[in-house]
VOGU-3710 file (C-alpha; in Angstrom, 3 decimals, decimal comma):
1> msnvvdrvle> -0,873/28,349/-71,073  2,720/28,915/-71,842  4,151/28,229/-75,505  5,829/25,190/-74,998  2,270/23,775/-74,235  0,978/25,822/-76,887  3,822/24,062/-79,619  2,275/20,745/-79,011  -0,918/21,183/-78,730  -0,654/22,963/-81,952
11> klsdakksgs> 0,291/19,715/-83,464  -2,569/18,046/-82,051  -5,618/18,816/-84,227  -7,836/16,448/-81,657  -6,472/17,985/-78,604  -9,613/18,462/-76,404  -9,533/20,537/-72,719  -9,609/17,433/-70,148  -9,857/18,589/-66,431  -6,253/20,297/-65,209
21> gwsaccpahe> -5,257/19,764/-69,046  -5,692/17,984/-71,949  -5,629/14,731/-74,238  -5,743/13,770/-78,192  -4,922/10,557/-79,608  -1,016/9,667/-79,702  0,527/9,705/-82,743  3,336/7,848/-81,806  1,025/4,531/-82,569  -2,284/3,777/-83,981
31> dsspslsine> -4,756/4,986/-81,280  -8,793/5,264/-81,877  -9,526/7,006/-78,312  -7,416/9,490/-77,078  -4,450/8,246/-75,184  -2,411/10,756/-74,257  -2,545/13,569/-71,363  -0,649/16,848/-72,004  -0,200/18,707/-68,529  1,836/21,554/-67,414
41> gddgrtlihc> 4,328/21,470/-65,324  4,759/23,940/-62,137  8,374/24,725/-63,745  7,081/25,440/-67,289  7,733/22,089/-68,722  5,375/20,494/-70,779  4,025/17,490/-69,090  3,500/14,430/-72,062  2,166/10,353/-71,246  0,972/7,913/-73,400
51> hagcttedvc> -1,306/6,032/-71,615  -0,746/2,857/-74,029  3,248/2,967/-72,877  4,771/5,144/-76,172  8,165/6,879/-74,609  7,886/10,350/-74,279  10,968/10,467/-77,134  8,448/8,583/-79,495  5,598/11,080/-78,811  7,932/13,926/-79,446
61> aalglkvadl> 9,764/12,459/-82,541  5,905/11,744/-83,980  5,308/15,502/-83,040  8,608/16,745/-85,033  9,741/17,318/-81,861  13,193/16,605/-79,004  12,147/16,029/-75,480  14,256/19,519/-74,900  11,561/21,319/-76,812  9,206/20,149/-73,797
71> mpprkgtngk> 11,255/22,394/-71,179  10,982/26,024/-70,678  13,937/28,401/-71,657  16,081/29,135/-68,160  16,448/32,419/-67,394  19,961/33,760/-65,565  19,467/36,530/-62,781  19,836/39,494/-65,484  16,565/37,896/-66,576  17,875/36,947/-69,758
81> qkkerfniva> 17,720/33,573/-71,361  20,934/31,952/-69,791  22,969/28,835/-71,787  22,205/25,590/-71,071  25,044/23,575/-69,379  23,630/20,213/-70,742  21,000/19,540/-73,544  18,127/16,889/-72,448  18,218/14,593/-75,347  15,627/12,026/-74,466
91> tydyrdenge> 13,980/10,769/-71,169  12,372/7,690/-70,035  9,877/7,202/-67,384  10,130/4,346/-64,660  6,625/3,641/-63,674  4,908/1,186/-60,992  2,052/-1,057/-61,572  -0,302/1,999/-61,195  1,196/3,955/-64,469  2,658/6,497/-61,890
101> ilmqavrldp> 5,987/8,221/-62,445  8,323/6,711/-60,379  11,723/7,885/-61,743  13,117/8,982/-64,981  16,475/8,523/-66,849  17,292/11,258/-68,878  19,958/10,830/-71,728  22,039/14,400/-72,253  24,030/16,007/-75,009  26,960/15,389/-74,737
111> kdfrqrqpkp> 26,426/12,128/-74,218  25,459/11,140/-70,345  22,811/10,234/-68,392  21,325/10,944/-64,737  18,478/10,043/-63,179  15,591/11,889/-61,514  12,066/11,733/-59,278  9,445/14,088/-59,406  8,581/16,184/-56,058  5,703/16,265/-54,768
121> gggwnwsvkg> 4,973/20,044/-55,888  5,938/19,331/-59,422  9,735/19,841/-60,391  12,535/17,098/-60,793  15,053/15,978/-57,490  17,754/14,902/-59,596  18,389/11,892/-56,988  16,665/8,709/-56,907  17,293/7,749/-53,480  14,295/5,827/-51,567
131> vrvvpynlpa> 13,101/5,149/-54,979  11,704/1,865/-55,326  13,382/-0,627/-57,938  11,289/-1,257/-60,842  12,184/-2,795/-64,633  11,574/-0,091/-67,401  8,171/-0,417/-69,112  6,319/-2,152/-66,093  2,995/-1,420/-67,145  3,125/-3,197/-70,328
141> iikqrdrlva> 4,929/-6,516/-69,156  2,169/-6,659/-66,359  -0,833/-6,134/-69,287  0,548/-8,470/-71,216  1,495/-11,583/-69,060  0,793/-14,412/-71,848  3,944/-12,829/-74,092  7,677/-13,572/-74,366  9,551/-10,836/-72,512  12,779/-9,533/-74,232
151> vvegekdvst> 15,302/-8,546/-71,787  18,031/-5,615/-73,246  20,979/-3,426/-72,177  18,676/-0,175/-72,457  16,086/2,047/-72,932  16,375/2,720/-76,247  16,750/-0,701/-77,039  13,081/-1,234/-75,046  11,871/1,659/-77,695  13,450/-0,159/-80,933
161> ctkngilatc> 11,516/-3,860/-79,602  8,625/-1,499/-79,006  8,593/-0,388/-82,739  9,022/-3,903/-83,786  6,194/-5,535/-82,153  8,465/-7,144/-79,262  7,637/-6,713/-75,309  10,648/-5,926/-73,885  12,362/-4,555/-70,972  15,347/-3,395/-69,005
171> naggakkwts> 16,999/-1,735/-66,111  18,010/1,725/-65,628  21,774/3,036/-65,351  23,150/0,101/-68,175  25,190/-2,785/-67,921  25,786/-4,679/-64,323  22,815/-2,771/-62,370  20,262/-5,674/-62,942  19,372/-6,758/-59,499  17,146/-9,565/-57,621
181> ehatfldgrd> 14,703/-6,462/-57,436  14,133/-6,850/-61,324  14,148/-10,311/-61,372  10,962/-10,742/-59,294  8,808/-8,899/-62,043  9,315/-11,215/-64,794  8,400/-14,406/-62,304  6,982/-17,369/-63,908  7,617/-15,763/-67,820  9,692/-16,677/-70,822
191> vviledndgk> 12,543/-14,635/-71,081  15,064/-13,764/-73,958  18,272/-11,848/-72,778  19,352/-9,815/-76,054  23,276/-9,529/-75,106  25,479/-6,382/-76,495  28,023/-7,900/-78,666  30,880/-6,824/-76,457  32,572/-8,074/-72,782  30,536/-6,385/-70,690
201> grkharkvav> 27,161/-7,058/-72,666  27,715/-10,266/-71,835  28,044/-10,407/-68,511  25,243/-8,379/-68,111  23,714/-11,107/-69,746  24,715/-13,642/-67,489  24,040/-11,635/-64,710  20,273/-11,441/-66,063  20,168/-15,184/-66,084  21,409/-15,885/-62,682
211> slhgiaksik> 19,488/-13,433/-61,202  15,872/-14,890/-63,582  17,096/-18,770/-62,814  14,658/-20,241/-60,132  12,144/-17,290/-60,839  11,699/-17,187/-64,821  9,952/-19,885/-66,649  12,714/-19,786/-69,459  15,566/-18,243/-69,832  17,600/-17,609/-73,195
221> iislpgllek> 20,720/-16,153/-74,202  20,756/-14,504/-77,434  24,008/-13,808/-79,027  22,821/-12,098/-82,584  24,554/-12,711/-85,457  26,054/-9,888/-87,773  26,506/-7,441/-85,330  29,419/-5,196/-85,430  31,696/-4,741/-82,047  29,596/-2,930/-78,856
231> gditdwftag> 26,439/-3,712/-81,319  23,202/-4,013/-79,845  19,542/-4,595/-80,807  18,613/-1,387/-82,509  21,885/-1,610/-84,748  20,546/-5,119/-85,474  17,408/-4,256/-86,557  18,754/-1,016/-88,614  20,504/-3,671/-90,476  17,960/-5,441/-91,469
241> gtkeklsciv> 17,296/-7,081/-88,492  13,307/-8,655/-88,538  10,878/-9,740/-86,169  10,133/-12,893/-88,312  13,879/-13,611/-87,895  14,509/-13,200/-84,429  11,913/-15,508/-83,771  13,677/-17,789/-85,541  16,794/-17,528/-83,800  14,976/-17,678/-80,291
251> aespewepse> 13,117/-21,093/-81,134  16,529/-22,666/-82,281  18,218/-21,665/-79,862  18,842/-23,752/-76,282  17,541/-22,490/-72,993  20,304/-21,623/-70,936  21,261/-23,255/-67,652  23,128/-21,690/-64,880  27,258/-23,395/-64,170  27,639/-24,200/-60,454
261> aekeakqeep> 29,665/-21,293/-59,970  26,561/-19,056/-60,774  24,323/-21,017/-58,640  26,974/-19,971/-55,739  26,663/-16,400/-57,219  22,845/-16,211/-57,427  22,982/-16,991/-53,758  25,252/-14,604/-52,789  23,810/-11,743/-55,039  22,705/-7,858/-53,001
271> lrgtmitnae> 18,993/-8,616/-52,770  19,572/-4,493/-53,964  20,678/-2,545/-56,839  21,288/0,760/-54,447  25,519/2,005/-54,143  26,719/2,131/-50,212  27,200/5,657/-49,336  27,173/7,953/-46,659  25,847/11,478/-48,672  23,258/11,914/-51,205
281> tifdddgkph> 24,318/13,834/-54,735  22,262/16,794/-55,108  22,686/18,822/-58,617  21,559/22,435/-58,764  20,263/24,466/-61,399  23,891/24,810/-63,235  24,843/20,768/-63,349  26,515/21,251/-59,790  27,016/18,333/-57,629  26,455/18,862/-53,796
291> hvpihmneik> 26,645/16,252/-50,857  24,327/16,050/-48,215  24,924/13,605/-45,329  23,177/10,632/-44,763  21,515/9,152/-41,787  23,527/6,120/-39,722  19,763/4,378/-39,662  19,502/4,931/-43,466  23,057/3,771/-44,392  23,016/0,805/-42,169
301> tavsdstgdw> 19,348/-0,319/-44,139  21,088/-0,042/-47,521  23,816/-1,883/-46,035  21,387/-4,934/-44,732  19,091/-4,399/-48,294  21,809/-4,389/-50,349  23,904/-7,786/-48,798  21,045/-10,063/-47,843  21,268/-9,220/-44,259  25,231/-8,981/-43,735
311> prrmhdalfv> 26,889/-8,302/-42,051  25,932/-10,029/-38,989  28,182/-10,445/-34,769  29,230/-12,993/-32,768  29,288/-11,007/-29,612  30,198/-7,497/-30,801  32,357/-8,844/-33,775  31,414/-8,675/-37,505  31,129/-11,703/-39,858  30,092/-12,609/-43,006
321> hdhhgvsfli> 29,447/-15,817/-44,960  29,994/-16,082/-48,699  32,360/-18,866/-50,644  35,370/-17,728/-48,942  34,217/-19,093/-45,697  33,230/-17,438/-42,839  35,029/-14,318/-42,209  35,265/-11,663/-39,231  35,496/-8,398/-39,915  37,343/-6,702/-36,847
331> ksdalfgflh> 38,702/-3,643/-38,455  36,250/-1,230/-40,737  38,971/-1,893/-43,718  37,915/-5,567/-43,493  34,190/-4,223/-43,389  34,276/-1,850/-46,310  36,803/-4,895/-48,276  33,150/-6,914/-48,201  31,112/-3,876/-49,296  33,385/-3,331/-52,240
341> ggvggvewhk> 33,377/-7,428/-53,157  29,635/-8,030/-52,362  28,023/-4,722/-53,833  30,003/-3,640/-55,871  29,291/0,169/-55,463  30,724/1,712/-52,290  31,504/5,544/-52,678  32,475/7,474/-49,347  32,546/11,612/-48,795  34,679/13,217/-45,949
351> gaamvtkgel> 33,002/16,535/-44,641  31,024/17,873/-41,877  28,163/15,829/-39,905  29,473/12,546/-42,832  28,984/9,391/-40,947  32,712/7,861/-40,812  33,815/4,381/-42,007  34,833/3,541/-38,162  31,683/5,168/-36,981  29,290/2,514/-39,119
361> hadlrravtk> 31,602/-0,452/-38,205  31,249/0,593/-34,812  27,019/0,807/-34,849  27,228/-2,361/-36,896  28,761/-4,142/-34,056  26,217/-2,715/-31,647  22,970/-3,292/-34,005  22,925/-5,997/-37,031  21,920/-9,691/-36,181  23,482/-11,352/-32,773
371> ykavenlphf> 24,471/-15,059/-32,627  26,639/-16,620/-29,340  28,397/-18,693/-31,676  29,601/-19,076/-35,568  30,578/-22,883/-36,550  31,729/-24,416/-39,615  30,359/-27,608/-38,862  27,033/-29,465/-36,887  26,131/-29,918/-33,663  23,554/-32,387/-32,661
381> ppmaghyyac> 21,324/-31,143/-32,008  21,884/-27,721/-33,293  22,745/-25,364/-31,170  20,155/-22,273/-30,045  21,260/-18,693/-30,986  24,680/-19,946/-33,430  25,305/-19,873/-37,106  25,645/-22,697/-39,114  27,630/-22,639/-41,916  27,335/-25,976/-43,040
391> kkitpgdgaa> 25,013/-27,953/-45,090  22,714/-30,137/-43,508  23,651/-34,004/-42,436  21,940/-36,967/-43,126  23,062/-39,590/-40,968  24,716/-42,061/-42,499  24,693/-45,767/-42,295  28,396/-45,607/-39,742  30,753/-47,714/-41,984  33,054/-44,460/-42,175
401> ldalidrfnp> 33,103/-44,107/-38,917  34,359/-47,354/-37,726  36,319/-47,914/-40,368  38,170/-45,176/-38,913  38,759/-46,065/-35,500  39,285/-49,408/-36,955  43,128/-47,525/-37,794  44,179/-46,845/-34,048  45,124/-49,618/-31,346  43,058/-49,510/-28,157
411> ttqidrdlil> 44,366/-50,847/-25,578  40,977/-52,831/-25,235  37,672/-53,080/-26,392  35,936/-50,431/-24,034  39,202/-47,987/-24,807  37,539/-48,227/-28,823  34,455/-47,281/-27,511  35,554/-44,430/-25,522  37,692/-43,761/-28,339  34,305/-43,225/-30,675
421> amfvtpflgt> 33,156/-41,198/-27,703  35,838/-38,704/-28,110  35,564/-38,350/-32,018  32,062/-37,379/-31,414  32,077/-34,931/-28,514  33,155/-32,453/-30,131  29,758/-32,456/-31,860  27,477/-32,658/-29,252  25,206/-29,930/-28,818  24,501/-29,459/-25,215
431> aggtrpawvi> 25,648/-26,072/-23,414  28,940/-24,609/-22,622  31,441/-26,328/-19,895  29,678/-29,497/-20,259  32,211/-31,534/-22,118  35,092/-33,793/-20,200  38,683/-33,069/-21,440  40,312/-36,445/-22,358  43,430/-37,869/-21,738  45,321/-40,350/-24,167
441> tsddgrgsgk> 47,720/-42,533/-22,355  49,589/-45,032/-22,917  52,007/-48,316/-21,271  54,164/-48,521/-24,032  55,925/-44,835/-23,983  56,642/-43,262/-27,090  56,095/-44,678/-30,218  52,652/-45,258/-29,072  50,086/-42,834/-31,023  49,192/-40,718/-28,764
451> tklaemvslv> 49,757/-37,618/-30,817  48,488/-38,610/-34,072  45,130/-40,031/-32,226  44,695/-36,209/-31,173  45,477/-35,104/-34,211  43,354/-37,234/-35,821  40,014/-36,717/-33,320  41,197/-32,928/-34,232  41,123/-33,313/-37,730  37,777/-34,223/-37,925
461> aggalqvshg> 36,481/-31,349/-35,753  37,840/-29,189/-38,020  41,309/-28,553/-36,773  42,971/-27,556/-33,211  44,791/-24,908/-31,010  47,818/-25,958/-30,031  48,852/-25,233/-26,711  51,522/-25,539/-23,786  51,816/-26,662/-20,188  51,568/-23,347/-17,734
471> editklkerl> 50,936/-21,001/-20,510  49,950/-17,707/-19,178  45,870/-17,660/-18,796  45,357/-14,022/-20,011  47,491/-14,685/-23,331  46,092/-18,228/-23,978  42,382/-16,855/-23,180  43,161/-14,241/-26,058  44,108/-16,868/-28,250  40,966/-18,779/-27,606
481> ltpssltkrv> 38,624/-15,434/-28,876  40,836/-14,721/-32,055  38,861/-14,878/-35,079  41,172/-17,948/-36,655  39,995/-19,799/-32,819  36,430/-18,904/-33,029  35,276/-21,772/-34,888  37,584/-24,137/-33,574  36,357/-27,188/-31,052  39,294/-28,938/-29,969
491> vvldnikslr> 42,585/-27,520/-27,898  45,446/-30,016/-27,816  47,926/-30,373/-25,244  50,757/-32,520/-26,644  53,459/-34,697/-24,408  52,895/-33,289/-21,078  55,926/-33,803/-18,996  54,920/-34,224/-15,472  54,782/-36,466/-12,403  51,574/-34,937/-10,783
501> fswddlegli> 49,650/-32,805/-13,872  47,815/-30,017/-12,103  46,737/-26,233/-13,755  44,391/-24,716/-11,844  43,752/-22,449/-14,822  42,967/-25,036/-17,005  40,493/-26,987/-14,837  38,571/-23,955/-14,874  38,619/-23,736/-18,229  37,068/-27,054/-19,314
511> tapiisgrql> 34,245/-26,453/-16,691  33,334/-23,031/-18,011  30,274/-21,887/-19,349  31,615/-19,124/-21,045  35,201/-17,992/-21,985  35,465/-14,799/-21,711  38,589/-12,135/-21,974  40,715/-9,814/-24,129  40,081/-10,003/-28,407  43,292/-7,877/-30,112
521> yhgdferpnm> 42,970/-5,580/-31,728  39,123/-5,493/-30,481  38,698/-5,227/-26,434  36,293/-7,927/-24,217  35,301/-10,633/-26,121  33,659/-13,857/-24,981  32,390/-16,940/-26,702  30,958/-19,783/-25,491  33,040/-22,921/-24,472  32,306/-25,478/-26,628
531> lvwlltlnga> 35,858/-26,828/-26,040  37,224/-30,449/-26,167  40,439/-30,427/-24,307  42,882/-33,588/-25,552  45,566/-34,313/-22,824  48,368/-36,471/-24,145  50,937/-38,181/-21,516  52,693/-41,341/-20,415  51,218/-42,365/-16,694  48,329/-40,249/-15,566
541> slstdmaqrv> 49,356/-38,888/-12,136  46,924/-35,962/-11,832  45,086/-34,112/-9,082  41,987/-34,586/-7,599  40,267/-31,966/-9,390  42,045/-32,627/-12,619  41,224/-35,988/-12,352  37,306/-35,729/-12,048  37,408/-33,324/-15,480  39,556/-36,107/-17,626
551> isvqisrptr> 38,122/-39,321/-19,155  41,240/-41,315/-19,926  41,812/-43,776/-22,934  45,014/-46,294/-23,263  45,997/-47,292/-26,294  48,738/-50,160/-27,562  51,530/-49,593/-29,690  50,642/-50,242/-32,943  52,629/-52,190/-36,293  51,553/-50,105/-38,379
561> sgdweeetra> 53,232/-49,209/-42,196  55,002/-45,934/-42,877  52,443/-44,070/-44,790  49,855/-45,227/-41,806  49,661/-41,103/-41,022  49,299/-39,691/-44,600  46,697/-42,356/-45,321  44,556/-42,232/-42,000  44,198/-38,036/-43,536  43,789/-39,206/-46,442
571> fihdnhdail> 40,760/-41,409/-45,184  39,642/-38,482/-43,222  40,005/-36,001/-46,088  38,191/-38,639/-48,588  35,312/-39,210/-46,257  34,749/-36,336/-44,439  31,346/-36,048/-45,385  30,377/-39,907/-44,132  31,959/-39,659/-40,930  29,890/-36,488/-39,948
581> adiaaffqrd> 26,957/-38,203/-41,438  27,907/-41,435/-38,675  28,363/-39,041/-36,713  25,091/-37,684/-36,828  23,780/-41,254/-36,834  25,281/-41,788/-34,051  23,100/-39,218/-31,986  20,283/-40,976/-33,155  21,338/-44,162/-31,242  19,161/-45,354/-28,393
591> rfplakftrw> 20,385/-44,797/-25,524  20,516/-47,488/-22,314  20,061/-45,445/-18,683  22,758/-45,607/-16,511  22,608/-46,443/-12,819  24,712/-43,611/-11,799  25,988/-39,905/-13,124  29,041/-38,512/-12,300  29,833/-34,482/-12,524  29,154/-34,856/-16,353
601> atwerevier> 25,945/-36,687/-16,430  24,636/-34,118/-19,890  27,636/-35,815/-21,733  27,145/-38,819/-20,198  23,254/-38,988/-20,868  23,914/-38,022/-24,658  26,723/-39,991/-25,190  28,164/-42,473/-23,048  24,512/-44,095/-23,030  24,678/-44,754/-26,566
611> lpepgdaqat> 28,052/-46,639/-26,763  27,441/-50,656/-26,915  28,440/-50,850/-22,804  27,865/-47,787/-21,231  27,894/-49,003/-17,868  31,194/-50,992/-18,453  32,721/-47,463/-20,129  31,660/-45,415/-17,133  33,190/-48,159/-14,360  36,055/-48,437/-16,356
621> ymdrqaaadv> 36,952/-44,210/-16,399  35,938/-44,123/-12,849  38,613/-46,218/-12,195  41,102/-44,292/-13,883  40,587/-41,577/-11,852  40,429/-42,884/-8,888  44,143/-44,673/-9,759  44,984/-41,234/-11,182  44,242/-39,343/-8,359  47,586/-38,945/-6,562
631> eeeesaiird> 46,803/-35,942/-4,225  46,463/-38,168/-1,436  49,974/-39,616/-1,905  51,188/-36,623/-2,831  49,659/-34,610/0,357  52,255/-37,380/2,433  55,127/-36,319/0,565  54,593/-32,575/1,179  53,670/-32,946/5,043  57,156/-35,090/5,176
641> yfreqierlr> 59,611/-32,983/3,411  58,371/-30,150/5,733  58,580/-31,939/8,890  62,079/-33,451/7,683  62,734/-29,571/6,854  61,828/-27,972/10,433  63,742/-30,871/12,307  66,490/-29,905/9,929  66,633/-26,270/11,183  65,965/-28,176/14,896
651> ydadidrihi> 62,538/-27,469/16,341  60,481/-30,316/17,128  57,679/-30,831/14,565  55,520/-33,149/16,582  54,773/-30,231/19,478  56,428/-27,090/18,288  53,689/-24,555/16,595  55,865/-22,766/13,661  55,394/-19,718/11,432  56,744/-20,129/7,704
661> pnnivadwfr> 57,396/-17,314/5,628  55,188/-17,665/2,018  58,836/-18,100/0,154  60,232/-20,552/2,075  57,077/-22,165/2,165  56,774/-22,187/-2,065  59,961/-23,187/-1,837  59,620/-26,732/0,075  56,348/-27,065/-2,314  58,740/-26,769/-5,023
671> matgerqktt> 61,354/-29,176/-4,011  58,611/-31,956/-2,561  56,002/-31,908/-5,726  58,732/-30,871/-8,943  56,457/-28,497/-9,701  58,891/-25,433/-10,348  56,532/-23,454/-12,381  54,177/-22,813/-10,315  53,812/-19,301/-8,690  53,909/-18,448/-4,641
681> tavsrtlnqm> 51,059/-16,991/-5,044  49,759/-20,527/-6,518  51,410/-22,847/-4,043  49,375/-20,727/-1,116  46,460/-21,062/-3,074  46,859/-25,284/-3,675  47,385/-25,541/-0,069  45,095/-23,604/1,605  42,577/-25,693/-0,713  44,232/-28,903/0,901
691> nlegrlpnii> 44,437/-28,008/4,665  40,207/-26,777/3,897  40,106/-30,754/2,192  41,326/-31,849/5,246  45,008/-33,228/3,554  46,894/-30,857/4,852  45,733/-30,812/8,754  49,763/-29,992/9,787  50,101/-26,686/7,786  47,298/-24,132/8,063
701> knpsnsfgrg> 47,495/-20,548/6,924  48,282/-17,566/9,528  45,471/-15,176/9,862  48,285/-12,937/11,242  50,330/-11,148/10,062  52,070/-10,367/12,533  55,443/-12,254/11,274  54,302/-11,525/7,762  52,590/-13,994/5,452  53,081/-17,117/5,766
711> fiwigde> 51,335/-20,743/6,832  51,919/-22,282/10,402  53,397/-25,755/11,125  51,208/-27,097/13,493  52,677/-30,749/15,998  50,654/-33,545/16,240  51,212/-32,943/19,816
//
């Protein structure tokens, strides 16, 4: 038996041998049956534990000892006693529901606090990595389920409350370290929070209250009267406070209710108070810290636990959703900025085998919860695999959406119905590439409101990306895949000036189920093609492929006030929720089946069949598609122009078979059609397609390269 244990046993007259240790009545409280255990640790320290809940500090004080007296003298390498670098003043045991020690908070002199956990074979590990989070004094809280619980800021204050007959608890680490995990242990309890009299204490009290909202039966925050700056409950009792006075203060205090901002803060509160770090800090026997690398998987688990399973990813781009909205974390700096703001404790170390910030960012991009897309607005029905950063919509009565559409001037009643269809199409919850593009046109030319209609549809759908005719497709895809565009659903191609509008790349984009390309600073990326294209032009003349991909809406020049645009934007802003509710109601309308379907069958079933006259609407846009298709006329124009040029060169266009080089073919095509922007390769592709479709039988691609690449003119005879 060590001298340290001897000193303790000498002060306990009723100490008896019990198993491998000793037992006695606890001197810190009235104890009729022995509740104090005394054991000797493998490292020579004395272990004392009151099963009634008294702290080690209280027991030592009752014995006339200090906690430091329980520790064995430290030896130097020469066998002589070595001077302590720090002196342990008090220890506070954090125990689980069964009374087993999980960790210990240690107060040092000079004043400092550290935490440690018991080693399986005895001794202490000066780290609490992996230790379960529980509130202090947990066994007593569980045992006395019907009593009110006081939450204070430190273990010393819990001891003060216990001595004065008050059931109390706290968290390890002091202010700002309370988490929702601590709160779960106070489910259904009446709780009073005794705040310290300083800014940090008041913030801590509100943080505790927010975490307990919806969990505790009742919550009160108590500001103790008469406290000096930085005073606490211990100071209040020292100055003459009593349990009876405190009971009166509690009884007269109103219950606490959170503000709207605090309710939002609770939703975003980290689930753990663990600091995110890539290294474990280990203290040697001299108190010197050392950093030991932590495995990547443990770091990722800590990130997920601390943030509530954030970040998540779209494809392999990380994103988070908080009170700022949806933010994409493209670079590691953005990830760590989020962690610093969301978790509040990030400590990163450099060194051999340490996980770097870039490595964590890259591995999270590979491993976290994945979504196909991120949506700021709803789809009807919701799309599987999409993350919706918006509230649930309750269907409306249709009044707001009708009032909005009444602000425009459609040429016919069917055009009004098609404008309704245009507003709801961005909210259609069907697969990518199943939404037609829209052409907004007018016989009245400029000033008819084509652009304004496109802008207002975009405004309801969360904004639009503006593109230009003939924009480089690679650059366009890069723009569509930027983080700021990923939540956009509308693309506007405004004021097209072309006698015949055709854009092969756009035709492919409209029907593609996935848009893939390069994302700036990121690499290969993709998004589901939920885009709706809005095109404005006068007198729609389209290629066959483009005509089949668009729904044409005609409007007339309106009579409007000078404030129409501002009033319409304000109406959308003020009634946006009601408009979304009416769009939700639209998708619950009964359907009137169509007799036939076009290439847009899915869209027609979900949208057109819900219009008042679906058959008339379909017939109208199909007639307009045919009228806008100028390719037959164009074929004749191209053929006649080629004939004129061949005869100008003194060939017989009826009987001769003539090779025409690609560069000359491209020049003649551009002159005939007015499409100056088409490259030689694009012209060759267009002419070859027209020949395969039987629209240009006189002009065929030369299968031989004997005279260079080109086409062959074949006369009719």
